[in-house]
C-alpha positions in Angstrom: -0.2 0.1 0.1 2.6 2.6 0.6 4.3 1.7 -2.6 1.0 2.6 -4.2 0.6 5.8 -2.2 4.1 6.7 -3.2 3.2 6.2 -6.8 0.0 8.1 -7.1 1.9 11.1 -5.4 4.3 11.0 -8.1 2.0 10.8 -10.7 -0.3 13.6 -9.7 2.6 16.3 -8.6 4.4 15.2 -12.3 3.1 17.1 -15.3 1.9 14.8 -18.0 5.1 14.5 -20.4 4.4 16.2 -24.4 1.5 18.4 -23.4 1.4 20.4 -20.4 3.3 23.6 -19.5 5.2 24.7 -16.7 7.9 22.1 -16.0 10.5 22.3 -18.9 12.7 19.4 -17.5 10.2 16.8 -17.5 8.8 15.5 -20.7 9.2 12.4 -23.0 12.3 13.4 -24.3 14.2 13.3 -21.1 17.2 15.3 -22.7 20.5 16.0 -20.7 22.9 18.5 -21.5 25.6 16.9 -24.1 22.9 14.6 -25.6 22.7 14.3 -29.3 19.3 14.9 -30.8 17.9 13.9 -34.0 15.6 15.9 -36.5 12.3 14.1 -36.8 10.1 16.6 -38.7 10.6 16.9 -42.5 12.1 20.3 -41.9 13.5 21.9 -38.7 14.3 25.7 -38.3 17.3 26.6 -36.5 16.5 30.2 -35.0 18.5 33.3 -33.7 16.3 33.1 -30.4 14.2 30.5 -28.7 11.0 32.0 -30.6 9.0 31.2 -33.6 9.4 34.8 -34.8 12.9 34.9 -34.5 15.1 35.3 -37.6 16.2 31.6 -39.0 19.8 30.5 -38.9 19.3 27.3 -41.0 16.9 24.7 -41.6 18.0 20.8 -41.1 16.1 17.8 -42.5 15.2 14.5 -41.0 17.7 12.6 -39.6 20.3 15.2 -39.1 22.0 15.6 -35.9 22.8 18.2 -33.4 24.1 18.5 -29.7 21.9 20.0 -26.7 24.0 22.7 -25.2 21.6 24.6 -23.1 18.0 24.4 -21.9 15.7 27.4 -21.8 12.8 28.1 -20.1 11.0 29.5 -23.1 8.4 27.0 -24.0 6.3 26.7 -27.3 2.8 25.1 -27.8 2.6 23.3 -31.4 0.4 20.2 -32.6 -0.9 20.0 -29.1 2.8 19.3 -27.5 4.2 21.9 -25.1 7.9 21.5 -25.0 11.1 23.9 -24.6 13.3 25.5 -26.7 17.1 24.1 -26.2 20.3 25.9 -27.6 21.9 23.7 -30.0 25.4 23.1 -31.7 26.0 21.2 -34.8 27.9 21.3 -37.9 26.8 22.5 -41.5 28.7 23.1 -44.5 31.8 22.3 -42.8 31.7 24.8 -39.9 30.5 24.7 -36.5 27.2 26.4 -35.7 24.6 27.1 -33.0 21.0 28.2 -32.8 17.8 27.4 -30.9 15.9 24.3 -31.7 12.1 23.4 -30.6 12.4 20.0 -28.8 8.7 19.0 -30.5 10.8 18.7 -33.6 13.1 15.9 -32.7 12.8 12.1 -32.5 12.4 10.4 -29.5 14.8 7.7 -30.2 17.0 6.7 -33.0 18.6 3.2 -34.0 20.7 2.4 -36.7 20.2 -0.9 -38.6 23.0 -1.2 -41.3 22.7 1.8 -43.6 18.9 2.7 -42.1 18.1 5.0 -39.6 15.0 4.0 -37.6 12.9 7.0 -35.8 10.4 7.2 -33.7 8.7 10.6 -32.4 5.2 12.5 -31.9 3.5 13.9 -34.7 1.1 15.6 -32.6 -1.4 15.6 -29.7 -5.1 14.7 -29.7 -6.7 16.4 -26.7 -9.0 14.6 -24.8 -12.8 14.7 -25.0 -13.1 16.7 -21.6 -10.5 18.2 -19.2 -10.6 15.1 -17.5 -9.8 12.9 -20.5 -6.1 12.0 -21.1 -5.2 13.2 -24.9 -3.9 10.7 -27.4 -0.6 10.7 -28.9 0.0 10.2 -32.7 3.3 8.3 -32.9 5.0 7.9 -36.4 8.0 5.6 -37.4 10.2 6.4 -39.8 13.1 4.7 -41.7 15.6 6.5 -43.6 18.3 5.3 -46.0 21.3 7.6 -44.7 24.4 7.8 -47.3 27.4 9.8 -47.9 28.1 11.2 -51.2 30.9 13.2 -52.6 30.7 16.5 -54.2 32.9 17.7 -56.7 32.2 21.5 -57.4 34.6 23.0 -60.3 35.6 26.7 -59.7 36.8 28.7 -62.7 39.0 32.0 -62.6 39.7 34.3 -65.8 42.7 36.7 -66.1 41.4 39.4 -68.2 44.7 41.1 -68.5 46.1 38.1 -70.7 43.2 36.1 -71.5 44.8 33.4 -69.8 42.1 30.8 -68.1 43.1 29.0 -65.0 40.9 26.7 -62.8 41.2 24.5 -60.0 38.9 21.7 -58.2 37.8 22.5 -54.6 38.4 19.1 -52.4 35.7 16.4 -52.7 33.1 17.4 -49.7 31.1 14.6 -48.1 27.1 15.6 -47.8 24.8 13.1 -46.3 21.6 12.4 -48.2 18.3 11.1 -46.5 15.7 9.0 -48.2 12.3 8.0 -46.7 12.1 4.3 -47.2 8.8 3.5 -45.1 6.8 4.9 -42.1 4.5 3.6 -40.0 1.5 5.9 -37.6 0.0 4.5 -34.3 -2.1 6.1 -31.9 -1.1 5.6 -28.1 -2.7 6.5 -25.1 -1.2 9.8 -23.6 -0.9 11.9 -20.3 -0.6 9.8 -17.2 -0.2 6.9 -19.6 2.7 8.1 -21.1 5.0 9.3 -18.7 8.1 7.8 -20.0 8.8 6.3 -23.4 11.9 3.9 -24.6 12.7 2.2 -27.6 15.3 -0.9 -28.3 16.4 -2.5 -31.4 16.3 -6.2 -31.1 17.4 -9.1 -33.7 14.9 -10.6 -35.8 14.2 -13.2 -33.0 13.9 -16.0 -35.3 11.3 -14.6 -37.8 11.5 -15.3 -41.4 12.4 -12.1 -43.7 12.7 -10.0 -40.7 16.4 -8.3 -40.2 15.4 -6.7 -36.7 12.5 -5.4 -34.3 12.0 -2.1 -33.2 10.4 -2.2 -29.8 8.6 1.1 -28.5 7.6 1.2 -24.8 5.0 3.7 -23.3 4.6 3.6 -19.7 2.9 5.5 -17.0 4.9 4.6 -13.7 2.3 4.1 -11.4 0.4 1.4 -10.0 -2.9 0.5 -12.1 -1.5 2.2 -15.2 -0.2 -0.2 -18.0 2.9 -0.3 -19.7 2.4 -1.2 -23.1 5.0 -2.5 -25.7 4.4 -2.2 -29.5 6.7 -4.5 -31.8 7.5 -3.9 -35.9 9.3 -6.0 -38.0 12.2 -4.3 -40.0 12.7 -6.1 -43.4 15.2 -3.8 -44.7 12.9 -1.6 -46.5 9.4 -1.6 -44.7 7.8 -1.6 -41.1 5.7 -4.7 -40.4 3.2 -5.0 -37.4 3.7 -7.5 -34.8 1.4 -8.5 -32.0 2.0 -6.1 -29.1 1.9 -6.8 -25.2 0.5 -4.7 -21.7 1.6 -5.4 -18.1 -0.3 -3.7 -15.4 0.6 -4.0 -11.5 -1.6 -2.7 -9.0 0.0 -3.2 -5.3 -1.7 -5.3 -3.0 -4.7 -6.2 -5.7 -3.9 -7.7 -9.1 -1.2 -8.2 -11.8 -1.5 -8.8 -15.3 1.6 -9.8 -17.3 1.9 -10.7 -21.0 5.1 -12.5 -22.3 5.8 -12.5 -26.1 7.6 -15.5 -26.9 9.8 -15.5 -30.2 11.0 -18.7 -32.1 14.6 -17.9 -30.8 13.7 -17.8 -27.1 13.2 -20.4 -24.7 9.8 -21.9 -25.0 9.3 -20.4 -28.6 8.6 -22.0 -31.6 9.5 -22.1 -35.4 7.2 -19.9 -37.4 5.0 -18.6 -34.2 4.7 -15.9 -31.7 3.3 -17.0 -28.4 1.8 -14.6 -26.0 1.5 -16.0 -22.5 -1.0 -13.9 -20.1 -0.8 -14.4 -16.5 -3.4 -12.7 -14.4 -2.9 -13.0 -10.4 -5.3 -11.7 -7.5 -3.9 -10.6 -4.1 -5.7 -11.2 -1.0 -6.5 -8.9 1.9 -3.2 -9.4 3.2 -2.0 -7.7 -0.4 0.7 -10.2 -0.7 -1.0 -13.6 -1.0 -2.0 -14.6 -4.6 -5.6 -16.2 -4.0 -6.2 -16.5 -7.8 -3.8 -16.8 -10.8 -4.9 -17.9 -14.4 -2.5 -18.2 -17.5 -3.7 -18.5 -20.9 -1.8 -18.5 -24.2 -2.3 -17.1 -27.6 -0.5 -18.2 -30.7 0.1 -16.3 -33.8 1.6 -17.8 -37.1 4.2 -15.7 -38.8 3.9 -16.0 -42.6 6.9 -13.8 -43.4 4.5 -10.7 -43.9 1.9 -10.6 -40.9 1.4 -12.5 -37.6 -2.0 -14.0 -37.8 -3.9 -15.4 -34.5 -4.9 -19.1 -34.2 
């Protein structure tokens, strides 16, 4: 019971991430000074000061990276998100530059598989029907093919007095290009249901035609609030939706635990994804389990989708 009260106190004292103002340090991004931020939006403007009206210093495309130098106290609300501005440093045109970037334009997570960047971030926040209702987050996954290529620019100078033409070539410059391979959109519960988020890039876990699996987690970090996991298979050029799982624990009352078993894991089976669901109820003492049930769901993997039996 003490754990439950402590969790509820933390929940009510902390603003729901990514949509409320007044606490610039607490949001889903959890950025620390010196962290690398990856641009998530199609285009992000770097400003001279932390304001959407400030002169534009630069524009960066999806997949570009900057270094978080200093957090400001200035916030901006856009697409339903209220997040702070960061002073950032980055390299462009072979020069070190700096300016201000609104945090809502950056990815929540960035992972690399071969030459592909896998990103996820919040596209927008959908408000609840009333003030008491939690919002929903529209989350988007993006896959970018990242490559370096050389640019060779020829410069020519003319000597008018002797009509002698001289020319020289500048040194090859390396430029990074990003090509969108695929994107997927999902809507997740927000507010108190998404106080934190974490992504993890896994191997293919024995699933045919996948090169990796990207797992996204959104958690309420309190008793009675679920922790939801979303799985996406990566083929090398597109995302495939996999079964998801959810865990809930309410101290002294109930426990709901879901586990996904992939072919390569102990207890897994070839060509299948097995979900094991365990529910427990606790007695009056809050410790003794008085009821426990276990169920299984089996999904057949055909190389493109998981079909529930």
